[in-house]
C-alpha positions as CSV (number, residue, x, y, z in Angstrom):
1,M,85.5,98.7,109.4
2,S,86.8,97.7,106.0
3,S,86.3,100.0,103.1
4,Y,84.5,99.1,99.9
5,E,86.7,97.9,97.1
6,L,85.9,98.2,93.4
7,D,86.3,94.7,92.0
8,A,85.9,93.6,88.4
9,R,82.1,93.3,88.7
10,A,81.8,96.8,90.2
11,W,84.0,98.3,87.5
12,L,81.9,96.6,84.8
13,S,78.7,97.7,86.5
14,I,79.9,101.3,86.4
15,E,81.0,101.0,82.8
16,L,77.6,99.6,81.9
17,A,76.0,102.7,83.5
18,L,78.4,105.2,81.9
19,S,78.1,103.7,78.4
20,A,74.4,102.8,78.4
21,K,73.5,105.5,75.9
22,S,76.6,105.5,73.8
23,A,77.9,101.9,73.5
24,D,78.0,100.5,70.0
25,Q,76.9,96.9,69.4
26,F,80.5,95.5,69.7
27,D,80.8,97.1,73.2
28,V,77.4,95.9,74.2
29,R,78.2,92.3,73.3
30,R,81.6,92.5,75.0
31,Q,80.1,93.9,78.1
32,E,77.4,91.2,78.2
33,N,80.0,88.5,77.7
34,D,82.2,90.0,80.5
35,A,79.2,90.3,82.8
36,R,78.2,86.7,82.3
37,T,81.8,85.6,82.9
38,L,81.7,87.5,86.2
39,G,78.4,85.8,87.2
40,M,76.1,88.7,86.5
41,T,72.5,87.9,85.6
42,G,70.4,89.6,83.0
43,A,68.7,91.6,85.8
44,D,72.1,92.7,87.1
45,I,73.1,93.9,83.6
46,D,69.8,95.7,83.1
47,I,69.9,97.5,86.5
48,A,73.5,98.5,85.9
49,R,72.6,100.0,82.5
50,S,69.9,101.9,84.2
51,G,72.4,103.4,86.6
52,S,71.8,101.5,89.7
53,S,72.5,98.1,91.5
54,F,70.9,95.6,93.8
55,D,74.0,96.3,96.0
56,F,73.6,99.4,98.1
57,Q,77.3,100.5,98.0
58,L,77.6,99.8,94.3
59,A,74.4,101.8,93.7
60,K,76.1,104.7,95.5
61,A,79.3,104.2,93.5
62,T,77.4,104.2,90.2
63,A,75.4,107.3,91.1
64,F,78.7,109.1,91.9
65,A,80.2,107.9,88.6
66,L,77.1,109.2,86.6
67,A,77.1,112.6,88.5
68,P,80.5,113.1,90.1
69,N,79.6,116.0,92.3
70,E,80.2,116.8,96.0
71,A,76.7,115.6,97.1
72,N,77.1,112.2,95.5
73,R,80.7,111.9,96.8
74,E,79.5,112.6,100.3
75,S,76.7,110.0,99.8
76,A,79.2,107.4,98.6
77,I,81.5,108.1,101.5
78,K,78.6,107.7,104.0
79,A,77.9,104.3,102.3
80,G,81.5,103.1,103.0
81,L,83.5,104.2,100.0
82,D,86.8,105.9,100.9
83,D,88.5,108.8,99.2
84,R,90.8,106.4,97.2
85,V,87.8,104.6,95.7
86,C,86.0,107.9,95.0
87,A,89.1,109.2,93.2
88,A,89.1,106.1,91.0
89,I,85.5,106.5,90.2
90,E,86.1,110.1,89.2
91,Q,88.8,109.0,86.9
92,I,86.7,106.4,85.1
93,A,83.8,108.8,84.9
94,A,86.1,111.5,83.4
95,S,87.4,109.0,80.8
96,Y,83.9,108.0,79.7
97,M,82.7,111.6,79.6
98,G,85.7,112.6,77.5
99,G,85.0,109.7,75.2
100,A,81.3,110.6,74.9
101,L,82.2,114.1,74.1
102,R,84.6,113.0,71.3
103,K,82.0,110.7,69.8
104,S,79.3,113.4,69.7
105,T,81.5,116.0,67.9
């Protein structure tokens, strides 16, 4: 069984979810342009910003990025994400959480 890989579309979907409440207009436009380049539709962008996905594994990855706790990690692993992918998701989540904390202070 092959493991889930985070491609550019998955990374952008996670970024859209993590930055949904804090992105400035420049970031929003950049994200939308990047999403369109990757073939994402308006519905894909909207659901990513809401913290989910039409793709089951990506929905689990996004949920884990938004709340990187043990329960969400286990759920992501059950959905086919491996420890390496989960570690990468934890890193991007930490970088966004750190950035959001800096913006709010």
